[in-house]
C-alpha positions as CSV (number, residue, x, y, z in Angstrom):
1,M,38.2,168.0,127.5
2,N,37.6,170.0,124.3
3,Q,35.2,167.3,123.1
4,L,33.3,167.6,126.4
5,L,33.0,171.3,126.1
6,F,31.9,171.0,122.5
7,D,29.2,168.4,123.4
8,R,28.1,170.6,126.3
9,A,27.9,173.7,124.1
10,T,25.9,171.9,121.4
11,G,23.5,170.5,123.9
12,S,24.4,166.8,123.2
13,L,25.6,166.5,126.8
14,D,23.3,167.7,129.6
15,P,24.7,169.7,132.6
16,Q,24.4,166.8,135.0
17,S,26.2,164.4,132.8
18,F,28.9,167.0,132.1
19,A,29.4,167.6,135.8
20,R,29.5,163.8,136.4
21,V,32.2,163.2,133.8
22,Q,34.3,166.0,135.1
23,T,34.0,165.0,138.8
24,A,34.7,161.4,138.1
25,S,37.9,162.3,136.2
26,L,39.1,164.4,139.1
27,I,38.4,161.7,141.6
28,H,40.3,159.2,139.4
29,A,43.2,161.7,139.2
30,T,43.8,161.8,142.9
31,Q,47.4,161.5,144.0
32,L,49.7,162.4,146.9
33,S,50.8,166.0,147.0
34,M,54.4,166.3,148.2
35,K,54.2,170.1,148.4
36,I,51.7,170.4,151.2
37,R,53.2,169.7,154.7
38,F,51.4,170.1,158.0
39,D,53.7,171.6,160.6
40,G,52.4,171.4,164.2
41,S,55.5,173.5,165.4
42,E,56.7,170.6,167.6
43,K,60.4,170.0,168.2
44,E,62.4,166.8,168.0
45,T,64.5,165.8,170.9
46,T,68.1,165.1,169.8
47,V,71.3,164.1,171.5
48,S,74.4,166.3,170.9
49,S,77.5,164.6,169.7
50,Q,79.7,166.7,172.0
51,N,77.5,166.7,175.0
52,S,75.4,163.8,176.3
53,S,72.7,166.1,177.7
54,V,69.4,166.1,175.8
55,H,68.2,169.3,174.3
56,S,65.4,170.3,171.8
57,E,65.9,172.0,168.5
58,T,63.6,172.8,165.6
59,Q,64.3,170.7,162.5
60,I,64.2,172.9,159.4
61,D,65.4,170.4,156.9
62,E,62.0,169.4,155.4
63,G,63.7,166.9,153.1
64,K,64.3,164.7,156.2
65,A,60.6,164.8,157.1
66,K,61.3,166.2,160.6
67,I,58.1,168.1,160.9
68,W,54.9,166.7,162.2
69,A,51.3,167.7,162.7
70,H,51.3,165.6,165.9
71,Q,54.6,164.2,166.9
72,L,53.2,161.1,168.7
73,G,50.8,160.3,165.8
74,V,47.6,161.6,164.3
75,N,44.5,159.6,165.5
76,A,41.5,161.6,164.0
77,L,40.6,164.1,161.3
78,T,37.5,165.9,160.3
79,I,36.7,168.7,157.8
80,E,33.6,170.9,158.0
81,K,31.3,170.2,155.1
82,F,29.9,173.6,154.3
83,N,32.9,175.2,152.5
84,G,35.7,172.8,153.4
85,K,37.8,175.5,155.1
86,I,38.6,174.1,158.5
87,L,40.4,170.8,159.2
88,I,40.6,169.6,162.8
89,S,43.1,167.0,163.9
90,G,43.5,165.0,167.1
91,G,46.7,163.4,168.3
92,A,47.8,160.5,170.3
93,D,49.1,163.0,172.8
94,S,45.5,164.3,173.4
95,S,46.1,167.6,171.6
96,I,43.5,169.1,169.1
97,K,44.6,171.5,166.4
98,L,42.7,173.6,163.8
99,W,44.1,174.2,160.3
100,D,42.9,176.7,157.7
101,L,42.8,174.8,154.4
102,E,42.2,178.0,152.4
103,Q,45.8,178.9,153.0
104,I,46.8,176.2,150.5
105,P,47.2,177.8,147.1
106,H,45.9,175.8,144.1
107,N,49.2,175.8,142.3
108,T,52.6,175.9,144.1
109,K,56.0,174.6,143.2
110,A,57.6,175.1,146.6
111,T,56.9,173.0,149.7
112,L,54.2,174.7,151.7
113,P,54.4,174.3,155.5
114,L,50.9,174.8,156.8
115,R,50.7,175.6,160.5
116,P,47.7,175.4,162.9
117,Y,45.9,178.7,163.6
118,A,44.5,177.4,166.9
119,A,44.8,174.5,169.3
120,V,43.1,173.2,172.4
121,P,45.8,173.4,175.2
122,R,46.1,170.5,177.6
123,T,44.4,171.6,180.8
124,V,42.3,170.0,183.5
125,S,39.2,170.4,181.3
126,S,40.7,169.0,178.1
127,H,41.2,165.4,177.2
128,Q,43.9,163.5,179.2
129,Y,44.6,160.7,176.7
130,G,44.7,160.2,173.0
131,I,41.9,161.4,170.8
132,T,39.9,158.6,169.2
133,H,37.4,160.5,166.9
134,L,36.4,164.0,165.9
135,S,33.3,165.3,164.1
136,F,31.7,168.6,163.3
137,Y,28.2,169.4,164.5
138,P,26.3,168.4,161.3
139,F,24.1,171.6,161.0
140,D,26.7,174.3,161.9
141,S,30.5,174.3,161.7
142,G,30.5,176.5,164.9
143,A,30.9,173.4,167.1
144,F,32.7,170.1,167.1
145,L,32.7,166.9,169.1
146,S,35.7,164.9,170.3
147,S,36.1,161.5,172.0
148,S,39.1,160.0,173.7
149,Y,40.5,157.0,175.5
150,D,39.9,159.0,178.7
151,H,36.2,157.9,178.6
152,H,35.0,161.4,177.8
153,L,32.9,162.9,175.0
154,K,33.4,166.7,174.7
155,L,31.7,169.5,172.8
156,Y,33.8,172.5,171.8
157,S,33.1,175.9,170.2
158,T,35.0,176.1,167.0
159,E,35.6,179.8,167.2
160,T,36.6,180.2,170.9
161,L,37.6,176.6,171.6
162,Q,35.6,176.8,174.9
163,L,34.3,173.6,176.3
164,S,30.5,173.6,176.0
165,A,29.6,170.1,177.3
166,D,31.4,167.1,178.8
167,F,30.1,163.6,179.1
168,D,31.8,160.9,181.1
169,L,30.8,157.5,179.6
170,E,32.9,155.5,182.0
171,H,34.4,153.4,179.2
172,I,36.8,154.1,176.3
173,V,35.0,155.8,173.5
174,Y,36.1,154.4,170.2
175,H,33.8,156.3,167.9
176,H,30.7,158.6,168.0
177,A,28.2,159.9,165.4
178,L,25.5,162.5,165.1
179,S,22.6,162.1,162.6
180,P,22.9,164.5,159.6
181,K,19.2,164.5,159.0
182,A,17.4,164.0,162.4
183,D,15.7,166.7,164.4
184,H,17.0,165.1,167.6
185,L,20.5,165.7,168.9
186,L,21.4,162.2,170.0
187,V,25.0,161.3,169.9
188,A,25.6,157.6,169.4
189,C,28.8,156.4,171.0
190,A,30.7,153.1,170.4
191,T,32.5,152.2,173.7
192,E,34.1,149.3,175.5
193,Y,30.6,148.7,177.0
194,P,28.7,146.0,175.0
195,A,25.9,148.4,174.1
196,V,25.5,151.5,172.0
197,R,25.3,154.5,174.3
198,L,23.0,157.4,173.3
199,T,23.7,160.9,174.7
200,D,21.3,163.9,174.2
201,L,23.1,167.2,173.6
202,R,19.9,169.2,174.4
203,T,19.5,167.9,177.9
204,G,23.1,166.8,178.6
205,A,21.9,163.4,179.8
206,R,22.5,159.9,178.6
207,T,19.1,158.8,177.4
208,H,19.4,155.0,177.0
209,S,21.5,152.2,175.6
210,L,21.0,149.8,172.7
211,A,21.9,146.3,174.0
212,G,22.7,143.4,171.8
213,H,26.4,143.3,171.1
214,R,28.5,140.7,172.9
215,G,31.5,142.8,173.5
216,A,32.9,146.3,172.8
217,V,31.2,148.4,170.0
218,L,33.8,149.8,167.6
219,N,31.8,151.8,165.1
220,V,28.4,153.5,164.8
221,C,26.8,155.1,161.7
222,W,23.5,156.9,161.3
223,H,21.3,156.4,158.2
224,P,22.1,159.3,155.8
225,T,18.4,160.1,155.0
226,I,16.4,158.6,157.9
227,G,17.1,160.2,161.2
228,H,16.0,157.3,163.6
229,I,17.9,154.5,161.9
230,L,21.4,153.6,163.2
231,A,23.9,150.8,162.4
232,S,26.6,149.6,164.8
233,A,29.5,147.2,164.5
234,G,31.4,145.4,167.3
235,V,34.2,143.0,168.3
236,D,31.6,140.1,168.2
237,G,31.6,140.3,164.4
238,T,28.1,141.5,164.1
239,V,26.6,144.6,162.3
240,R,23.3,145.5,163.9
241,V,20.6,147.9,162.7
242,W,18.5,149.9,165.2
243,D,15.4,152.0,165.3
244,V,16.1,154.4,168.2
245,R,12.4,155.1,168.6
246,K,11.6,151.5,169.6
247,S,11.9,150.2,173.1
248,S,13.7,147.1,172.0
249,G,15.5,149.0,169.3
250,S,16.9,146.2,167.3
251,L,15.8,145.7,163.7
252,G,18.2,142.8,163.1
253,V,21.7,141.8,162.1
254,L,23.6,141.4,158.8
255,N,24.5,137.8,158.0
256,L,27.4,137.0,155.7
257,E,25.8,133.7,154.7
258,D,22.7,135.4,153.4
259,P,23.1,136.4,149.8
260,T,19.3,136.9,149.1
261,G,18.1,138.9,152.1
262,I,14.6,139.0,153.4
263,V,12.0,139.5,150.8
264,G,9.5,142.2,151.7
265,C,11.8,144.0,154.1
266,D,12.1,147.7,153.5
267,G,15.1,148.2,155.8
268,L,13.0,150.3,158.2
269,G,11.6,147.6,160.5
270,Q,8.5,147.1,158.4
271,G,7.4,144.0,156.4
272,A,9.0,140.6,156.8
273,R,10.7,139.2,159.9
274,Q,14.2,140.5,160.7
275,P,17.1,138.1,161.3
276,N,18.4,138.2,164.9
277,S,21.4,135.9,164.5
278,G,24.4,135.6,162.3
279,K,27.7,137.5,161.8
280,A,28.8,140.0,159.2
281,H,32.5,139.1,159.6
282,D,34.6,136.3,161.1
283,G,36.2,138.7,163.5
284,P,35.8,142.2,165.0
285,V,34.1,144.8,162.7
286,N,35.7,148.2,162.9
287,G,34.7,149.8,159.5
288,L,31.1,150.8,158.8
289,K,29.6,153.3,156.2
290,W,26.3,153.9,154.4
291,T,26.2,155.1,150.8
292,D,24.8,158.7,150.7
293,D,21.5,157.5,149.3
294,G,21.1,154.9,152.1
295,K,20.7,152.0,149.7
296,Y,23.9,150.1,150.7
297,V,26.0,149.5,153.8
298,V,29.8,148.8,153.6
299,S,31.5,147.0,156.4
300,A,35.2,145.9,157.0
301,G,36.5,143.5,159.6
302,H,39.5,141.8,161.0
303,D,38.9,138.8,158.8
304,E,40.4,141.1,156.2
305,R,37.2,141.2,154.1
306,I,35.0,144.1,152.8
307,R,31.4,143.4,152.4
308,V,28.6,145.4,150.7
309,W,25.1,144.9,151.9
310,D,21.7,145.8,150.4
311,A,20.2,148.0,153.1
312,A,16.6,147.2,152.0
313,T,16.9,143.4,152.4
314,G,20.1,142.9,154.4
315,A,21.5,140.7,151.6
316,N,25.2,140.2,151.2
317,T,25.9,141.4,147.6
318,L,29.0,139.1,147.4
319,A,31.2,141.9,146.1
320,S,34.8,140.7,146.1
321,F,37.7,143.0,146.8
322,G,40.6,140.5,146.5
323,P,43.2,139.2,148.9
324,M,45.2,142.3,149.5
325,I,43.0,143.8,152.2
326,K,44.8,144.4,155.5
327,N,42.9,145.2,158.7
328,R,44.4,144.3,162.1
329,H,44.0,147.1,164.5
330,P,41.0,147.4,166.9
331,S,40.6,151.2,166.4
332,H,37.9,152.7,164.2
333,L,38.7,152.2,160.5
334,P,37.7,155.2,158.3
335,L,36.0,154.4,155.0
336,L,35.2,156.9,152.3
337,L,32.7,156.6,149.5
338,S,32.1,158.9,146.5
339,A,28.7,160.6,146.2
340,T,26.2,158.5,144.1
341,N,25.3,161.5,141.9
342,L,29.0,162.1,140.9
343,T,29.4,158.8,139.1
344,A,27.4,156.6,136.8
345,A,24.9,154.2,138.4
346,R,26.6,151.5,140.4
347,E,30.0,152.9,139.7
348,E,30.6,154.6,143.0
349,L,34.3,154.7,144.2
350,F,35.4,153.3,147.5
351,F,38.6,154.6,149.3
352,Y,40.1,152.1,151.7
353,P,43.1,152.8,154.0
354,N,45.1,149.6,153.6
355,E,47.6,150.0,156.4
356,K,50.3,151.9,154.4
357,E,48.5,152.6,151.1
358,L,45.1,154.0,150.0
359,L,43.2,151.7,147.7
360,V,40.6,152.9,145.3
361,F,37.9,150.4,144.3
362,E,34.7,150.3,142.3
363,L,32.3,149.7,145.1
364,H,29.9,147.2,143.6
365,E,32.4,145.2,141.5
366,G,35.3,145.3,143.9
367,K,37.6,146.1,141.0
368,L,40.9,147.8,142.1
369,L,41.4,151.1,140.2
370,K,44.3,152.6,141.9
371,R,46.9,152.2,144.7
372,L,48.0,155.4,146.3
373,R,51.2,154.9,148.2
374,V,53.4,157.1,150.4
375,P,56.9,157.2,148.9
376,G,60.0,156.5,151.0
377,P,60.7,154.2,154.0
378,V,57.7,152.7,155.8
379,A,59.0,153.9,159.1
380,N,60.7,157.0,160.6
381,T,62.5,157.4,163.9
382,V,60.8,160.0,166.1
383,R,62.6,161.3,169.2
384,S,60.5,163.0,171.9
385,S,60.5,163.6,175.6
386,T,59.3,160.0,176.1
387,G,62.1,158.5,174.1
388,A,62.8,157.4,170.5
389,R,60.3,155.2,168.6
390,N,60.1,153.7,165.2
391,A,56.9,155.2,163.7
392,R,55.2,153.7,160.7
393,H,53.0,155.7,158.4
394,R,49.9,153.5,158.9
395,F,46.6,155.2,158.0
396,T,44.5,156.1,161.0
397,S,42.0,158.6,159.7
398,L,40.6,160.0,156.4
399,A,38.6,163.2,155.7
400,R,37.3,164.5,152.4
401,R,37.3,168.2,151.5
402,N,34.0,168.4,149.6
403,Q,33.9,165.8,146.8
404,V,36.7,166.9,144.4
405,D,39.0,169.1,146.5
406,G,41.1,166.3,147.8
407,I,41.4,163.8,150.7
408,Y,43.4,164.3,153.8
409,S,44.8,161.4,155.8
410,G,46.3,161.1,159.3
411,H,49.1,158.6,160.1
412,T,50.8,157.0,163.0
413,D,54.1,158.7,162.1
414,G,52.6,162.1,163.0
415,Q,52.0,163.3,159.5
416,I,48.8,164.7,157.8
417,R,49.0,164.0,154.0
418,A,47.0,165.6,151.2
419,W,45.8,163.6,148.2
420,I,44.9,166.1,145.6
421,P,43.4,165.5,142.0
422,R,46.1,166.3,139.4
423,T,44.9,166.3,135.8
424,K,47.0,166.6,132.6
425,D,46.1,170.3,132.4
426,D,47.6,170.8,135.9
427,E,50.8,169.1,134.9
428,T,51.0,171.1,131.7
429,E,50.6,174.3,133.7
430,D,53.3,173.3,136.1
431,V,55.7,172.6,133.1
432,N,54.9,176.0,131.7
433,E,55.5,177.7,135.0
434,E,58.8,175.9,135.3
435,E,59.9,177.0,131.8
436,E,58.9,180.6,132.6
437,R,60.9,180.5,135.8
438,S,63.9,179.1,134.1
439,G,63.6,181.7,131.4
440,R,63.6,184.5,134.1
441,V,66.7,183.0,135.6
442,N,68.5,182.8,132.3
443,D,67.4,186.2,130.9
444,E,71.0,187.3,130.7
445,E,72.3,184.1,129.2
446,G,69.6,183.9,126.6
447,P,70.5,187.0,124.5
448,R,74.2,186.2,125.0
449,R,73.6,182.8,123.5
450,K,71.7,184.3,120.5
451,R,74.5,186.8,119.8
452,Q,77.2,184.2,119.9
453,P,77.0,183.1,116.2
454,L,77.2,186.7,115.0
455,N,80.2,187.3,117.2
456,D,81.9,184.3,115.8
457,V,81.4,185.4,112.2
458,F,82.7,188.9,113.0
459,R,85.8,187.5,114.7
460,D,86.6,185.3,111.8
461,L,86.2,188.1,109.3
462,T,88.4,190.5,111.3
463,R,91.1,187.8,111.6
464,Q,91.4,187.4,107.8
465,R,93.9,189.7,106.0
466,I,92.2,191.7,103.2
467,T,94.4,192.8,100.2
468,F,93.4,195.0,97.3
469,G,95.0,194.3,93.9
């Protein structure tokens, strides 16, 4: 660190490179924070040893992990991107809760129970089944979208939690997405229906569908810089690219057997002929993500493979991530990529939720850099009004708070966990704080310990008989 500061002060390191080195070191230092706990103020149902009647009581022993964000499991997370203050979580019980992340201090030695400051109560107008996906309105954190197994897509006000719009898509909605760059307000929805459903927030109507998948669509993702380009993934193993302005829509599919791509294709439907057949994975594809510069697409499927695609040509880059990849659930699989300007060229980091651990890879080489695991047993017993269940801490959702302020994950055991960068400077500061606290506790013992040698000398002298000749 001192060398970096010296290089920056002398001008041998430009500001962009300095920021890149610092940011990369923080990302590499990400680890689980055991001090941050999300307490949804829900009670566990227990059976009394003296009375067989069932009653509820609040568990206050945090060491036994008896607090939850959502007792029946966390299905979705999202964090507003402007200042990273608000986190919204959606549960398997259809509840939606809002958390203020600014309540988390930067340095704390005690366990911090964070509680939601607002929630969407279960009413006739709210979701009736589990939440599948949450997202903030991309241009203003004053609104957010939620989708559910109850076939509905809903728009809420973040401040008042009032329902602003409700769309019945008549099929389970697995995932939805709004373009971060477009001037339109089309919401792309991945549903049971074998086509991408587009809904216009301005008019409140479903505009049209993008047909081509042979089965349910599990994931949709807009191009990060071009507002009319959309990618979708489905149970048929295909990843399709669309231009929503065209009547036919389809620009082609990604083919796992094509390592060269189409020469002359610019990824925007111009140039050479697009491929219309082929699969991206030998099984359902439930993970899909563009890099923030739009140059690459990352996909993950039930064949337990991760593939990186050149967006300009559609070529499979043949990046290999090893045999440890696990992916067996049909729900949307969250993928996180580091910003391209925060690392050296082609050294972007890729965060993959591998069932019960978070794997950190180099995106283009597929090299495993870190395995972030949840300590303790892989399952906990949860007792609720619906009975006892053995809940595993499988990852269901990921959300990043800015680029270096940590990652938050939702799990099937009802927990929201925080993965925070911890550098050597932070650890040194914690040790110093612990020593200061120990010093304050032992203030009375310290001086007493220092006076003890003098007391011993005085006692020995006074015990000796002194004679004068």
